[in-house]
N, C-alpha and C positions, 0 to 999 in steps of 0.2 A: 563804746568809745565816745568820750566827750568831744564836742566840736573844738576847733582850734582856739576859739576865744575863751572857752572855759578851761582848757588845758593851761593857757597862759594865766588865767585868773588864779588858778590853784597851784601855780608853779612853786610857791613857797611852802606848800604842804606836802607831806608824804601820805599817799592815799592809794587805795585799791582802785585801779583803773576800771574795774567792772562794777564799782559801787555806784549807787545813786548819790546825788549830792544833797546837802541839807541847807535850807535857809531857815534860820531860827533866831529868836530873840523876843523881847517884850513888844507889846503892841506899840507903845510910845515911850520916848525917853522921859523917864520920871525923875531920875537923879543919877549922878555918877556912880554911887554905890550900887544901885540896882543893875545898871547896864554892865558894870565890871563883874559883878557876881555871876550874872547869867553867862556872859562871854567866857569867863574863866571855866565855869563848869561844863558848858557845851563843847568848848574847844578841846578840853581834856578828854571828854568822852569820844568825840569824833576822831581825835588822834589815835586813841586806843583801838577803835573799830575800823580805821582806815576810810573814814567818810570825809569827802571834801566839804568844807563848811563855810558858809557866808553868814556873817552877823547881820541881823535885821532889827531896826527900830525906826519908827516914824519920828521925824523931828517935829512934826506938827500934825495933828488930826483935824483935817478940814471937814470931814464928813461925820458929824455926830448927830444923834437923834434930837438931843435937847441943847438949847443954847447955853444951858448951865453946865454942860459936860466939860471936863478937863480937855484942853487942846494941846498943851505942851509947856515947855519952860522958856520959850522964845526960839526963833529960828536959828540964830547964831549960836546960842548955847547948845541947842539940840544937835545941830550939825557938827559942832566942834567936839562934842562928846562921842558921837558916832565915829568920827575920824580918830579920836584918841583910842577907842576900842580897837580899831583896825591897826593902828600903829603899835599898840601895846602887845597885842596877841598875834600880829602878823596875819591878819585875816582880811579878806575882801568884805566889803560892807554894802548894804543897800537900804534905801528909804524911798518912800513914795513922794511924787510931786503932783501938784494939783492944777497948775496953770503954766502956760508956755514960758512965762518969764522966770519961773522957778528952776527950769532945767539948767540954765547957765549958772544960777546961784548955787545949786546943790552939787553940780558935777565935780568941783574941786575937792569935795569932802567924801564922796562915796564912789563905788565902783560900778554899781548897777542902779539905774533909774527905774523905779517901779511905777507903772501907770495903774491907778485904781480902776476897779471893775466898772464903776459908774461912768468913767471917763474914757473908756477904751476906744470910743469912736471919734474922739476929739482930734481932728486932723492937725490943728495947729500945735497941740500938745505933743502928739507923736512925732511930728516933724522937728520940733524944737529939741525933744529928747534925742532924736537921731543925730542932730547937728552937733551934739557934744562929743560924739564918737564913743560914748560909753555903751556898755551893754544895756539894752532896754528890755525889761520884763513887763509884758502887758497882761494884766489879769482879765480873763474873759468875763464880760458882763453877765449878770444873772439873767438877763433877758435875751441872750444870744446863743447860737449853736456853735459847736466847734468848727463847722464848715465856714461860717461867716467870719471867723477870726483871721482868715487868709487875707482879708482886706486890710486889717491892722498891720499884718506882717508886710504886705505890699507897700503900704504907705511909708514905713520905716526904711525898707530896702530901697525904694525909689528915691528916698532922701539921701542915699549914699551910705547907709549903715546896715551891714549884714549881721550884726551881733544882736540877734533878737531871740527872746524866749517868750513862751506863753504859759499862763497859769490857769488851771481849772479850779473854780471855786463854787460850783453848784449853780443851780437854776431856781428861780422863784417857784415855789409850790404853794399856791394859795396866797394868803396875806401874810402869814407869820411863820413860814418855814422855807427851807431849801432842800433840794434833792440833787444827788450827784448822778449824772448819766455817764458811766465810764466809757461809753463809746466815744466820748469827746477826746479821750487821751490818744488812742491811735489815730483818730481823725485829725487832730492838731499836729501830731508827729508827722503826718503825711504832708504838712506844709513845709517840712524840711528844717524844723527848729526844735530845740529841747522843750519838753513839756513838764511842768511842775504841778503837783497836786497840793493845793492849799487845804491842809487837813483840819484847820481850826475854823477859818471863816466859812467853810462849806457847812459847818454845823451851827451857824448862827440861827437864831430865831427872833427876827426883828419884831419888836413889840412897840408899835407906834403909840399905843394908849398909855403906857407907863413912862415912856421917854427913855427906857433903857433896853438895849438889845440883849436877849437871852441867848442860851446856847445849850449844847448837848455834848459836853466834853468827854463823857464816858465812851463815846463812839469814835474818838480820834484814832485809836488803834485799828479799828475796823476800816475806816476810811483809808488809812495809810497802807494797810496790808493789801487792800483791793487795788490801790494805785500801783503798788510795786508789781502785783500780779498782772496788771494790764499794761505794763511797760513804761510807767512814768520815769522820766530822766532824773527828777529831783522831787523833794518834799519840802513843803513850807509849813512850819509849826511854830505858833506863838507860845511862849512859855514864860513862867514867872515863879519866883520862890513862894509867893502866896497869892494866887489868883483872886481870892476874895478881897484882897486889899489893893489890887491893881487899879490904876486910874482910868483904864480903857479896856474894854473887851474881856474883862476878867471871867465872864460867864462861859466863854468857850476856849480859854487857854488851858494848856497842860501844865500841871504842877511840875516845877523844875526837877524835883527828886524822882519823878516817874519817867523822865525822858531816857535815861541810860538803858533801862530794861526794855523799853519799847524799841529803841534803836538796835539793840542786840537781836531781838526777834526779827526785825526788818532786814538786817544784814543776812541772817540765815535764809530768810525767804528769797532775798535777791540772789544769793548764791544758788539756790535751787532753780530759780527762773533762768539764770544764765547758763547753768550746767546742762539743763534739759532743753535749752533753746525755746523756752515757752514765750 
């Protein structure tokens, strides 16, 4: 059963109450054409499968390996297009914020404020996000355990906001890889909040020498299935019609045309988990 704030968030959608929810979209707002194409396709698939859906896109990418990397089309343009997607398809939306002053700026345009993994310990950022009274989704730092994320939850709740979610996205493994410890999912669920599995960023392969982050997208299905089996409340999947042409994180995004078949498998897996009380 989804917590009250997610039931309210998805009130405009018809969905299976036993389903996981999905956060999906492109890494960053590239153009109106791209965000509309992705939202249209994913929304149709989720409606058919009874999956509650949140559209995701970053209005600005503040964390890029190279100074020459694409960061966005401008904050106002990016946020306005995300809001247009939400209004057009009657979807809740999310984007990440990077500094405390961005919380109030972004809140009128989106429904969920996402805190990037590298910033999950920034108290002023968490408190500012909490003050908007929006849902706050905090990504677990690649350098932290699931147990330690209770402090992020505590900061937001003590600021007067109980609408908190956590996202698992792997832990640093050596210099250029990540590994997922699935113990973190039940551990973070024990903090009393929904837990999401980031199925794409957990497959990043940071490559500081080339200036471009690599990835391992053929493992997205494996990551997602294991997350459902271990009790994840939701999944986060970045997707694009042509990842090779994406302006950010193309190396670990799922091709849009592959998403429906994957979601069908995950729905069946979730049904088995729920039916058998696993």
